[in-house]
MDTraj code that builds the backbone (N, CA, C; nanometers):
import mdtraj as md
import numpy as np

residues = "MET ALA LYS LYS ALA SER LYS GLY MET ALA LEU GLU LYS ARG VAL ASN ALA CYS ASN LEU GLU TYR ARG LYS LYS LYS LEU ALA LEU ILE GLU LYS LEU GLU LEU GLY PHE ARG ILE SER PRO LYS GLY LEU ILE PRO LEU LYS SER THR VAL ASP TYR LYS GLY MET VAL LYS GLU GLY ASP LYS ALA ILE GLY ILE ALA PHE ASP ALA LYS GLU THR LYS SER LYS THR SER PHE PRO LEU GLY ASN ILE GLU GLY HIS GLN ILE GLU TYR LEU ARG TYR VAL LYS GLU VAL GLY GLY LYS ALA PHE PHE LEU ILE HIS PHE THR SER ILE ASP THR ASP GLN ALA PHE LEU ALA PRO ILE GLU PHE ILE LEU LYS TYR TRP ASP ASP PRO LYS LEU PRO ARG SER VAL LYS TYR LYS ASP PHE CYS LYS ASP TRP LEU VAL PRO ILE ASP ASP TYR LEU GLN LEU LYS GLU LYS GLU".split()
xyz = np.array([
    [12.7885, -1.5986, 3.1042],
    [12.7027, -1.6433, 3.2138],
    [12.7493, -1.5838, 3.3458],
    [12.8781, -1.5855, 3.3742],
    [12.9298, -1.5316, 3.5004],
    [12.9054, -1.3821, 3.5088],
    [12.9091, -1.3142, 3.3945],
    [12.8867, -1.1707, 3.3943],
    [12.7466, -1.1377, 3.4434],
    [12.6441, -1.2110, 3.3961],
    [12.5071, -1.1879, 3.4386],
    [12.4904, -1.2211, 3.5868],
    [12.5561, -1.3245, 3.6343],
    [12.5445, -1.3654, 3.7736],
    [12.5970, -1.2581, 3.8681],
    [12.6992, -1.1826, 3.8270],
    [12.7558, -1.0815, 3.9158],
    [12.6808, -0.9489, 3.9084],
    [12.5913, -0.9358, 3.8109],
    [12.5158, -0.8130, 3.7931],
    [12.4284, -0.7878, 3.9163],
    [12.4391, -0.6694, 3.9751],
    [12.3572, -0.6347, 4.0893],
    [12.4095, -0.6842, 4.2226],
    [12.5268, -0.7453, 4.2239],
    [12.5795, -0.8026, 4.3479],
    [12.6124, -0.6960, 4.4516],
    [12.6590, -0.5795, 4.4100],
    [12.6918, -0.4732, 4.5058],
    [12.5653, -0.4286, 4.5786],
    [12.4579, -0.4106, 4.5053],
    [12.3309, -0.3716, 4.5664],
    [12.2816, -0.4808, 4.6600],
    [12.2862, -0.6045, 4.6148],
    [12.2402, -0.7155, 4.6985],
    [12.3201, -0.7272, 4.8273],
    [12.4516, -0.7066, 4.8210],
    [12.5348, -0.7119, 4.9426],
    [12.4869, -0.6095, 5.0450],
    [12.4593, -0.4895, 4.9985],
    [12.4145, -0.3832, 5.0890],
    [12.2750, -0.4115, 5.1437],
    [12.1864, -0.4621, 5.0597],
    [12.0514, -0.4966, 5.1047],
    [12.0590, -0.6109, 5.2057],
    [12.1433, -0.7091, 5.1791],
    [12.1594, -0.8209, 5.2736],
    [12.2094, -0.7719, 5.4095],
    [12.3041, -0.6798, 5.4102],
    [12.3564, -0.6248, 5.5359],
    [12.2466, -0.5476, 5.6092],
    [12.1688, -0.4715, 5.5347],
    [12.0578, -0.3975, 5.5942],
    [11.9552, -0.4939, 5.6536],
    [11.9239, -0.6001, 5.5808],
    [11.8274, -0.6986, 5.6296],
    [11.8758, -0.7642, 5.7582],
    [12.0049, -0.7877, 5.7693],
    [12.0613, -0.8451, 5.8907],
    [12.0412, -0.7499, 6.0088],
    [12.0631, -0.6211, 5.9861],
    [12.0402, -0.5203, 6.0921],
    [11.8933, -0.5161, 6.1322],
    [11.8044, -0.5189, 6.0329],
    [11.6607, -0.5210, 6.0639],
    [11.6266, -0.6425, 6.1493],
    [11.6864, -0.7549, 6.1160],
    [11.6586, -0.8792, 6.1892],
    [11.7105, -0.8716, 6.3323],
    [11.8344, -0.8232, 6.3485],
    [11.8934, -0.8113, 6.4824],
    [11.8094, -0.7220, 6.5728],
    [11.7523, -0.6181, 6.5142],
    [11.6727, -0.5215, 6.5918],
    [11.5251, -0.5588, 6.5970],
    [11.4914, -0.6755, 6.5400],
    [11.3542, -0.7274, 6.5376],
    [11.2561, -0.6295, 6.4723],
    [11.3028, -0.5638, 6.3661],
    [11.2185, -0.4714, 6.2900],
    [11.1559, -0.5402, 6.1692],
    [11.2268, -0.6392, 6.1167],
    [11.1788, -0.7117, 5.9993],
    [11.2558, -0.8427, 5.9870],
    [11.1947, -0.9361, 5.9166],
    [11.2601, -1.0622, 5.8828],
    [11.2463, -1.0772, 5.7319],
    [11.3533, -1.0417, 5.6621],
    [11.3525, -1.0445, 5.5161],
    [11.4692, -1.1313, 5.4712],
    [11.4384, -1.2294, 5.3878],
    [11.5404, -1.3249, 5.3467],
    [11.5652, -1.3198, 5.1973],
    [11.6906, -1.3371, 5.1611],
    [11.7320, -1.3464, 5.0215],
    [11.7013, -1.4876, 4.9756],
    [11.6328, -1.4984, 4.8636],
    [11.5999, -1.6289, 4.8089],
    [11.7074, -1.6692, 4.7095],
    [11.7609, -1.7842, 4.7286],
    [11.8659, -1.8332, 4.6388],
    [11.8034, -1.9076, 4.5226],
    [11.8624, -1.8922, 4.4088],
    [11.8164, -1.9592, 4.2881],
    [11.8637, -2.1035, 4.2904],
    [11.7709, -2.1959, 4.2718],
    [11.8067, -2.3365, 4.2705],
    [11.8470, -2.3837, 4.1315],
    [11.8919, -2.5065, 4.1245],
    [11.9329, -2.5657, 3.9972],
    [11.8722, -2.7041, 3.9843],
    [11.8521, -2.7449, 3.8597],
    [11.8054, -2.8789, 3.8294],
    [11.9158, -2.9462, 3.7493],
    [11.9398, -3.0727, 3.7783],
    [12.0425, -3.1469, 3.7045],
    [11.9753, -3.2148, 3.5854],
    [12.0353, -3.1959, 3.4689],
    [11.9835, -3.2591, 3.3476],
    [12.1011, -3.3213, 3.2729],
    [12.0738, -3.3985, 3.1686],
    [12.1838, -3.4555, 3.0896],
    [12.2744, -3.3466, 3.0301],
    [12.2222, -3.2256, 3.0149],
    [12.3016, -3.1150, 2.9591],
    [12.3773, -3.0373, 3.0667],
    [12.3588, -3.0736, 3.1925],
    [12.4273, -3.0043, 3.3008],
    [12.3291, -2.9388, 3.3959],
    [12.3758, -2.8373, 3.4683],
    [12.2904, -2.7660, 3.5629],
    [12.2050, -2.6632, 3.4897],
    [12.0776, -2.6627, 3.5190],
    [11.9853, -2.5664, 3.4603],
    [11.9283, -2.4827, 3.5737],
    [11.9464, -2.3480, 3.5681],
    [11.8916, -2.2646, 3.6748],
    [11.7392, -2.2683, 3.6733],
    [11.6805, -2.2782, 3.7923],
    [11.5353, -2.2757, 3.8061],
    [11.4895, -2.1309, 3.8196],
    [11.3709, -2.1037, 3.7706],
    [11.3161, -1.9694, 3.7866],
    [11.2776, -1.9508, 3.9315],
    [11.3110, -1.8370, 3.9847],
    [11.2743, -1.8034, 4.1216],
    [11.1545, -1.7102, 4.1152],
    [11.1098, -1.6642, 4.2267],
    [11.0024, -1.5648, 4.2287],
    [11.0674, -1.4274, 4.2223],
    [11.1175, -1.3807, 4.3351],
    [11.1870, -1.2527, 4.3428],
    [11.3079, -1.2701, 4.4340],
    [11.3895, -1.1655, 4.4463],
    [11.5107, -1.1744, 4.5278],
    [11.4820, -1.1886, 4.6773],
    [11.3809, -1.1156, 4.7258],
    [11.3589, -1.1071, 4.8700],
    [11.2123, -1.1247, 4.9074],
    [11.1925, -1.1962, 5.0211],
    [11.0588, -1.2135, 5.0799],
    [11.0739, -1.2065, 5.2304],
    [10.9664, -1.1660, 5.2958],
    [10.9699, -1.1660, 5.4409],
    [10.8526, -1.0938, 5.5027],
    [10.8768, -1.0441, 5.6250],
    [10.7741, -0.9718, 5.7007],
    [10.8365, -0.8477, 5.7624],
    [10.7546, -0.7430, 5.7714],
    [10.7982, -0.6178, 5.8320],
    [10.7018, -0.5844, 5.9451],
    [10.7586, -0.5454, 6.0570],
    [10.6794, -0.5079, 6.1729],
    [10.6127, -0.3733, 6.1464],
    [10.4805, -0.3694, 6.1652],
    [10.4051, -0.2442, 6.1557],
    [10.3166, -0.2367, 6.2787],
    [10.3592, -0.1579, 6.3751],
    [10.2861, -0.1509, 6.5013],
    [10.2979, -0.2835, 6.5737],
    [10.1819, -0.3417, 6.6088],
    [10.1831, -0.4691, 6.6819],
    [10.1582, -0.5892, 6.5916],
    [10.1679, -0.5689, 6.4607],
    [10.1510, -0.6811, 6.3672],
    [10.2615, -0.6773, 6.2625],
    [10.2611, -0.7776, 6.1777],
    [10.3603, -0.7840, 6.0698],
    [10.2874, -0.7966, 5.9367],
    [10.3449, -0.7403, 5.8316],
    [10.2854, -0.7555, 5.7000],
    [10.3878, -0.8184, 5.6062],
    [10.3371, -0.8933, 5.5107],
    [10.4238, -0.9606, 5.4149],
    [10.4878, -0.8609, 5.3196],
    [10.6087, -0.8932, 5.2771],
    [10.6835, -0.8064, 5.1870],
    [10.7553, -0.8935, 5.0842],
    [10.7606, -0.8444, 4.9610],
    [10.8355, -0.9132, 4.8560],
    [10.8878, -0.8071, 4.7600],
    [11.0124, -0.8232, 4.7168],
    [11.0673, -0.7270, 4.6215],
    [11.1862, -0.7864, 4.5480],
    [11.2229, -0.7172, 4.4424],
    [11.3401, -0.7551, 4.3662],
    [11.4306, -0.6335, 4.3583],
    [11.5597, -0.6553, 4.3723],
    [11.6583, -0.5465, 4.3667],
    [11.7181, -0.5433, 4.2261],
    [11.7166, -0.4243, 4.1652],
    [11.7663, -0.4090, 4.0286],
    [11.8632, -0.2920, 4.0210],
    [11.9639, -0.3057, 3.9353],
    [12.0590, -0.1965, 3.9114],
    [12.0629, -0.1634, 3.7633],
    [12.0908, -0.0371, 3.7347],
    [12.1150, 0.0044, 3.5974],
    [12.2249, 0.1093, 3.5963],
    [12.3092, 0.1043, 3.4941],
    [12.4138, 0.2056, 3.4781],
    [12.3612, 0.3269, 3.4029],
    [12.2433, 0.3147, 3.3443],
    [12.1847, 0.4235, 3.2666],
    [12.1602, 0.5455, 3.3552],
    [12.1792, 0.6625, 3.2990],
    [12.1502, 0.7873, 3.3704],
    [12.0132, 0.8421, 3.3314],
    [11.9490, 0.7789, 3.2341],
    [11.8246, 0.8349, 3.1815],
    [11.7009, 0.7493, 3.2036],
    [11.7172, 0.6157, 3.2091],
    [11.5984, 0.5318, 3.2227],
    [11.6323, 0.3932, 3.2766],
    [11.5275, 0.3268, 3.3244],
    [11.5393, 0.1890, 3.3713],
    [11.4695, 0.0983, 3.2696],
    [11.5439, 0.0101, 3.2023],
    [11.4828, -0.0772, 3.1014],
    [11.3992, -0.1889, 3.1645],
    [11.2769, -0.2032, 3.1173],
    [11.1897, -0.3090, 3.1681],
    [11.2422, -0.4477, 3.1315],
    [11.3335, -0.4537, 3.0364],
    [11.3963, -0.5808, 3.0011],
    [11.4765, -0.6395, 3.1163],
    [11.5057, -0.5586, 3.2182],
    [11.5764, -0.6082, 3.3374],
    [11.4844, -0.6874, 3.4300],
    [11.3557, -0.6878, 3.3985],
    [11.2567, -0.7563, 3.4821],
    [11.2046, -0.8780, 3.4072],
    [11.1878, -0.9875, 3.4793],
    [11.1315, -1.1098, 3.4219],
    [10.9798, -1.1114, 3.4446],
    [10.9074, -1.1682, 3.3518],
    [10.7618, -1.1759, 3.3627],
    [10.7136, -1.2442, 3.4893],
    [10.7821, -1.3511, 3.5303],
    [10.7392, -1.4218, 3.6518],
    [10.7582, -1.3355, 3.7766],
    [10.8540, -1.2424, 3.7739],
    [10.8726, -1.1517, 3.8875],
    [10.7542, -1.0551, 3.8976],
    [10.7138, -1.0016, 3.7835],
    [10.5986, -0.9107, 3.7797],
    [10.4744, -0.9808, 3.8329],
    [10.4492, -1.1012, 3.7828],
    [10.3277, -1.1726, 3.8233],
    [10.3295, -1.2061, 3.9724],
    [10.4443, -1.2438, 4.0235],
    [10.4536, -1.2748, 4.1658],
    [10.4262, -1.1495, 4.2497],
    [10.4898, -1.0378, 4.2141],
    [10.4702, -0.9142, 4.2908],
    [10.3275, -0.8620, 4.2767],
    [10.2687, -0.8802, 4.1606],
    [10.1284, -0.8406, 4.1407],
    [10.0399, -0.9174, 4.2395],
    [10.0662, -1.0473, 4.2523],
    [9.9876, -1.1311, 4.3422],
    [10.0088, -1.0909, 4.4883],
    [10.1329, -1.0645, 4.5264],
    [10.1619, -1.0210, 4.6640],
    [10.0799, -0.8965, 4.6971],
    [10.0766, -0.8017, 4.6050],
    [9.9998, -0.6783, 4.6262],
    [9.8504, -0.7083, 4.6380],
    [9.8006, -0.7966, 4.5516],
    [9.6573, -0.8301, 4.5527],
    [9.6129, -0.8959, 4.6831],
    [9.7030, -0.9671, 4.7508],
    [9.6651, -1.0313, 4.8769],
    [9.7005, -0.9464, 4.9992],
    [9.7412, -0.8216, 4.9751],
    [9.7616, -0.7291, 5.0857],
    [9.9044, -0.7089, 5.1321],
    [10.0010, -0.7638, 5.0620],
    [10.1405, -0.7447, 5.1006],
    [10.2019, -0.6222, 5.0350],
    [10.3227, -0.5900, 5.0790],
    [10.3993, -0.4814, 5.0171],
    [10.4829, -0.5421, 4.9053],
    [10.4707, -0.4857, 4.7855],
    [10.5437, -0.5381, 4.6699],
    [10.6073, -0.4211, 4.5960],
    [10.7353, -0.4336, 4.5663],
    [10.8050, -0.3237, 4.5002],
    [10.9336, -0.3717, 4.4361],
    [10.9945, -0.2813, 4.3598],
    [11.1291, -0.3010, 4.3068],
    [11.2179, -0.1976, 4.3725],
    [11.3351, -0.2385, 4.4167],
    [11.4363, -0.1458, 4.4657],
    [11.5299, -0.1231, 4.3479],
    [11.5210, -0.0039, 4.2883],
    [11.5927, 0.0244, 4.1639],
    [11.7029, 0.1266, 4.1889],
    [11.8255, 0.0825, 4.1614],
    [11.9433, 0.1651, 4.1868],
    [12.0035, 0.2119, 4.0544],
    [12.0053, 0.3440, 4.0353],
    [12.0731, 0.4039, 3.9208],
    [12.2171, 0.4285, 3.9643],
    [12.3055, 0.3346, 3.9365],
    [12.4419, 0.3372, 3.9904],
    [12.5240, 0.4564, 3.9429],
    [12.4959, 0.5082, 3.8257],
    [12.5724, 0.6211, 3.7717],
    [12.5259, 0.7555, 3.8260],
    [12.4137, 0.7557, 3.8960],
    [12.3579, 0.8820, 3.9461],
    [12.3815, 0.8993, 4.0957],
    [12.3585, 0.7930, 4.1721],
    [12.3692, 0.8038, 4.3174],
    [12.4224, 0.6728, 4.3739],
    [12.5308, 0.6794, 4.4482],
    [12.5899, 0.5558, 4.5011],
    [12.5178, 0.5033, 4.6244],
    [12.4471, 0.5898, 4.6972],
    [12.3905, 0.5487, 4.8253],
    [12.2386, 0.5456, 4.8332],
    [12.1701, 0.5820, 4.7252],
    [12.0240, 0.5821, 4.7290],
    [11.9676, 0.5050, 4.6103],
    [11.8471, 0.4526, 4.6306],
    [11.7756, 0.3799, 4.5255],
    [11.6273, 0.4151, 4.5372],
    [11.5540, 0.3867, 4.4316],
    [11.4099, 0.4103, 4.4330],
    [11.3381, 0.2856, 4.4823],
    [11.2515, 0.3031, 4.5799],
    [11.1632, 0.1972, 4.6253],
    [11.0354, 0.2170, 4.5445],
    [11.0319, 0.1586, 4.4258],
    [10.9233, 0.1815, 4.3297],
    [10.8114, 0.0798, 4.3504],
    [10.6924, 0.1265, 4.3872],
    [10.5797, 0.0344, 4.4091],
    [10.5472, -0.0445, 4.2824],
    [10.4998, -0.1656, 4.3011],
    [10.4666, -0.2504, 4.1872],
    [10.3642, -0.1828, 4.0971],
    [10.2713, -0.1057, 4.1542],
    [10.1687, -0.0396, 4.0724],
    [10.2312, 0.0549, 3.9703],
    [10.3373, 0.1222, 4.0097],
    [10.4061, 0.2145, 3.9195],
    [10.4677, 0.1387, 3.8014],
    [10.5373, 0.0294, 3.8301],
    [10.6008, -0.0492, 3.7246],
    [10.4947, -0.1146, 3.6365],
    [10.3838, -0.1581, 3.6958],
    [10.2771, -0.2226, 3.6190],
    [10.2170, -0.1298, 3.5140],
    [10.2122, 0.0001, 3.5430],
    [10.1603, 0.0949, 3.4433],
    [10.2375, 0.0811, 3.3125],
    [10.3688, 0.0705, 3.3218],
    [10.4545, 0.0582, 3.2039],
    [10.4503, -0.0835, 3.1467],
    [10.4480, -0.1812, 3.2357],
    [10.4513, -0.3207, 3.1948],
    [10.3241, -0.3604, 3.1200],
    [10.2087, -0.3166, 3.1724],
    [10.0800, -0.3605, 3.1193],
    [10.0324, -0.2827, 2.9967],
    [10.0866, -0.1641, 2.9725],
    [10.0396, -0.0799, 2.8620],
    [10.1355, -0.0895, 2.7437],
    [10.0954, -0.1589, 2.6371],
    [10.1848, -0.1758, 2.5223],
    [10.2158, -0.0442, 2.4495],
    [10.1379, 0.0595, 2.4770],
    [10.1626, 0.1889, 2.4121],
    [10.2758, 0.2663, 2.4798],
    [10.3058, 0.2310, 2.6052],
    [10.4119, 0.3008, 2.6779],
    [10.5477, 0.2412, 2.6415],
    [10.6547, 0.3216, 2.6563],
    [10.7892, 0.2702, 2.6248],
    [10.8268, 0.1527, 2.7155],
    [10.9213, 0.0711, 2.6702],
    [10.9659, -0.0456, 2.7458],
    [11.0769, -0.0094, 2.8437],
    [11.0787, 0.1178, 2.8833],
    [11.1701, 0.1627, 2.9873],
    [11.1018, 0.2777, 3.0612],
    [11.1477, 0.3005, 3.1837],
    [11.0913, 0.4070, 3.2663],
    [11.1962, 0.5160, 3.2800],
    [11.1619, 0.6343, 3.2385],
    [11.2562, 0.7463, 3.2468],
    [11.2880, 0.7789, 3.3925],
    [11.4118, 0.8136, 3.4169],
    [11.4554, 0.8482, 3.5525],
    [11.3661, 0.9575, 3.6098],
    [11.3341, 1.0570, 3.5301],
    [11.2542, 1.1715, 3.5773],
    [11.1113, 1.1316, 3.6156],
    [11.0642, 1.0132, 3.5713],
    [10.9288, 0.9686, 3.6040],
    [10.9190, 0.8998, 3.7406],
    [11.0338, 0.8657, 3.7979],
    [11.0339, 0.8085, 3.9324],
    [11.0068, 0.9211, 4.0326],
    [10.9205, 0.8952, 4.1278],
    [10.8862, 0.9940, 4.2303],
    [11.0048, 1.0116, 4.3256],
    [11.0449, 1.1353, 4.3482],
    [11.1593, 1.1628, 4.4372],
    [11.1324, 1.1147, 4.5801],
    [11.0038, 1.1054, 4.6197],
    [10.9692, 1.0544, 4.7530],
    [11.0051, 0.9076, 4.7696],
    [11.0261, 0.8376, 4.6578],
    [11.0616, 0.6957, 4.6636],
    [11.2113, 0.6752, 4.6793],
    [11.2890, 0.7810, 4.6746],
    [11.4341, 0.7704, 4.6880],
    [11.4680, 0.7431, 4.8345],
    [11.5327, 0.6289, 4.8603],
    [11.5624, 0.5861, 4.9971],
    [11.7099, 0.5488, 5.0086],
    [11.7653, 0.5593, 5.1296],
    [11.9037, 0.5134, 5.1481],
    [11.9091, 0.3610, 5.1344],
    [12.0022, 0.3118, 5.0560],
    [12.0141, 0.1671, 5.0341],
    [12.0376, 0.0938, 5.1660],
    [12.1133, 0.1542, 5.2553],
    [12.1483, 0.0883, 5.3815],
    [12.0363, 0.0933, 5.4859],
    [11.9232, 0.1536, 5.4520],
    [11.8027, 0.1535, 5.5361],
    [11.6830, 0.1749, 5.4435],
    [11.6720, 0.0878, 5.3423],
    [11.5759, 0.1082, 5.2338],
    [11.4302, 0.1112, 5.2796],
    [11.3973, 0.0474, 5.3922],
    [11.2611, 0.0548, 5.4448],
    [11.2456, 0.1680, 5.5462],
    [11.3548, 0.2350, 5.5716],
    [11.3607, 0.3459, 5.6671],
    [11.3025, 0.3064, 5.8030],
    [11.3460, 0.1891, 5.8488],
    [11.3021, 0.1379, 5.9783],
    [11.3953, 0.1810, 6.0906],
    [11.5241, 0.1980, 6.0588],
    [11.6213, 0.2344, 6.1620],
    [11.5916, 0.3708, 6.2192],
    [11.5442, 0.4613, 6.1328],
    [11.5170, 0.5983, 6.1796],
    [11.3924, 0.6049, 6.2674],
    [11.3046, 0.5017, 6.2614],
    [11.1817, 0.5004, 6.3412],
    [11.2038, 0.4497, 6.4833],
    [11.3225, 0.3942, 6.5097],
    [11.3500, 0.3342, 6.6420],
    [11.3356, 0.4367, 6.7528],
])
top = md.Topology()
chain = top.add_chain()
for i, resn in enumerate(residues, 1):
    res = top.add_residue(resn, chain, resSeq=i)
    for name in ("N", "CA", "C"):
        top.add_atom(name, md.element.get_by_symbol(name[0]), res)
traj = md.Trajectory(xyz[None], top)
């Protein structure tokens, strides 16, 4: 159990630090959602969350809603869809349908220490929704334009 809990913590630490910088500079307000627990006779039971992060990003003189989940993989060849929970997909699908930005920040830790793919939900949905497609996304299928620095994943600092 502790092993799964620590999975992705390095990426989350960096995203949290980036979000703090965005907040200080009034570029975005993005918050990490903590997983709650329910007490039962068997002990603490983790509650399902939506995604790791939700918030708003400044675009011109308005703000738009944003939601995403940060994922890591040690694989050098593909990202397994098994790393994603069904409720995360459905939540991000809904965010996109109502006009928000929805994506996965996917870090291939064995390939690049400082960059991750900001993969739009539509891209992941192609694989998720089609039972004929493999249950993983090959590294080469990610668009190189989606590769962003983890420490400025929305690339807001460079726009200042």
